N, C-alpha and C positions, 0 to 999 in steps of 0.2 A: 713620099710623105704629106703633100697638099692633100691629097685625094683621100687619105685615112682620117687625116685632120676635116674635112669638109662636114659630118654630121655633127662636130662636137662643135664648131664656131657656128653653126647655124641653128644649135642648142643655145648658147648663149645669146644669137639674135634675136630668137623667137620667142624668149623668154618672157613673162609679162612679169618683170624684175617687182613693180609697185602693189603687185595684188598674189602676190604667192602666199597660196595657205594650201593644206592640203584638205582634199574630200573628205564626204565622210567616212570613218572608220576606214581611212590611210593611215591611220596611228598602229590598229590593229594589224594590218597589214605588216607595219616594218618590224613591231612586236613578234607577228608570226615569223618571217623569213629572220632573222637574228636568231630566236630564242631556241628555233628547231634546228637554223642550221648548222649551229656552231655544236648543237649533240649529233646533227647528220656528218659532219666535218670529226667530232670525234671517233665515231663511230667507223667513218672512211678509213681514216689513220690507223684505228688500230687494226684493221682487216687487212688496209692495203701493203702494209711496211712488211709482215711477214710473206705474204704471198709474192710482193714485189723482189724479194729478197730473194724467195725460193726461184722463182724465172732466171734472177741475173746467176743462180750458179746451177741449174738444173740441166742439162744435155740432154740430144737425143731427141729421139721418140715424145718423153715427157714434156720438153721443155716445147715442145712444137703443139703440141695438145694445150697444155696450159696456155703460150700465147695465143691461141684459137680460142677459147674458153671466156678468153677477155676482150679479146677483138670484136667477136660478136655480139656483145651486146653496146661496145661504142659504137661501131656500125649502123646498129638499127635505130631506123625513125623514130624521134621519141616520141611522135604519138601511136607509132605501132608496140614502142614499148609499151607505152600506159594501156592498151587494150591487154597484151600479153598481163601483164598486171595485174588484171583484172580477170581476165580468165584464170589467172594460177588461184591468186588471194581475194579473190572477190566471194561473198557467198553463196555461190553454185560454183565455185574451182575447187580442184582438186584439195587442194593447201587450206583454200576458203570454209570449206566445211569440216574439216579439221577443227581448226578454231573456233567454227562455231560450237564445236562441241566443250569447248574450254568457256563461251560464254564469251570470247573475242571475236573482235571483226578489223579489217584493214581496209576498210575503204570508207574516205569523205573523214577522214578524223585525224589525230597528229601524228597519229603511230606512222597512218599511210601517206603522211605528208614526208615525214623522215623518210621513209622506206623509197620514195619514187625520189628524194635529192638522192640516196645512197647508190640505187640506182643509173640516178644520170651524171654522175660525179665518179663513183667508184672505180671505172675500167679507165677513165684518163689520169687520178691518178697514181693507180697501178703501172701504166706504160711510163709514164712521166720518170717515178719513182724506180723504176726498174733500169732504167737508163742510167742514172744516177749511180745504183748500187754496182754497174757492169763498167763505168769508169774508174773506179776502188781499185789500183795495181795490185796483182793478185803477190806481187814478191814480196811487200808488205805485210800482207794477214799472212804469208810464209813464214815470213821474218817473224812475226807475236808469235806463232806456232813453236818456232826453235826454241826461241825465248819462253816458252813455257805458257805460253797466255792460254786459259782456256777458251773456248769455241764463242762463249757470252761478252765473255771479255774482251775477244777481237772485234765482236759486232760491235760491242758499245764504244771503246777506246779507237777501235781504228777506223771501221767501216762506217760510223754514224759521222765521225767528223769529217772524215775527206768526202762523204756523200750530200752533206747537210747544202749546200746551195742546189742541189738540183731535188732534193726532200721540198727545200722549201719551195721551188717554182710548181713542185707537185701538188703541196698543201692549196698554193695560192690558187692553181687552173681550178681544182675540187673547189674550194670556197666557192670561185665566181661560177663554178659549172653546176654546184646546188643550191647556189641562192638564186639565180637566174633562171634556173629551169624552169618549163613552162607546161612543153609537152604533155612529158610524163604525168607532173600535178596538173597540169586539167583533166585529165579525163581519171585517173586514179584516183585525188584526193583533191576536187575542188574545193571541198571544205575542210579545215580552215583557208581562208584566201590569204596567200605570201602576197609581194609586193607584186610578181607578173602577172599572176591571174586580175591581184584589184587595176593592175594598168589595162588589161584587154577590157573590164567590165567597164570601167570609167570611158575609155575609149570609145564603149559600143553607146554606154548609154548617153553622156554629156559632149561628148566632141574631143577633139585631140587638145584645145584648148585648156582642159581638163586634168591634164597628167603630166603636165612637166614639171610642176612640185614633185610629186611621187618620182617620176622618174631621175631628178635629182637629187633626190634622198635614195634609190637602188643605187646610182653612180658614187656614192656616199659611203654605201654600208659595203659595195664589193673592190672598188678601187685600191681603195689607202693599203689593205691588208700587201694586194699584188705589188704595191710599190713601195712599204716598207720590204719585203722581201727581196727585190728586187736589189735595192741597194746593200742590203746586210747580204746577200749573196756576191755579189761584184765585191764587195768589201774584203770578203771569206778568202776568194780568189785569188787576191791581190796579197793578202799576207799570205798566203800558200807560196804564190811563186815566190813571194821574198824572201820566207825561210826554205 
């Protein structure tokens, strides 16, 4: 536990508290990470929940193939994924040329930034959400079916409430991964600059003393949601045990 706390204790001690100020355009980087990060998280949830539910119910070869398709991007190093996205969606990529015919591009713009965040966080969300759905007892769903509940009602009123703590964990992990994504964004969507890329440029241009304020802002942006979801998940699990 002490080993895990050392970097944060060091951050508290080395931060120049009397001279905290944002560097040039740091405020813009915060707005980019927050605004586009929320949009990316919404897309991740919309795509990820159906996929995770399907994976939790699939069997045999279909399940194996589906899990492999999710694990491959999860295990691909971020820099490599960024290069792959440029190759696919860049101006000379297969999909990029199709987009250019429509007058659209997906490199160094807000759309590319969101896509990079989605690729960085979606596999993590699916893996955790799939585990959450897999913990829902099948006998409860079978009882709902026996009582005449439709598939949608069983999913909405039985599966989602029981899987909620795990889905909260999946959401928080996706949020942290999306906002903190550096490698994919650096290669595929350097502009607009979010907090991680701006931290890198500040470090390169002005040294380590110029990054502490923005580093605190990154922690403030990313940590509250996981903390809240952790507490709510624990509370929901405790109430379920009491019931």
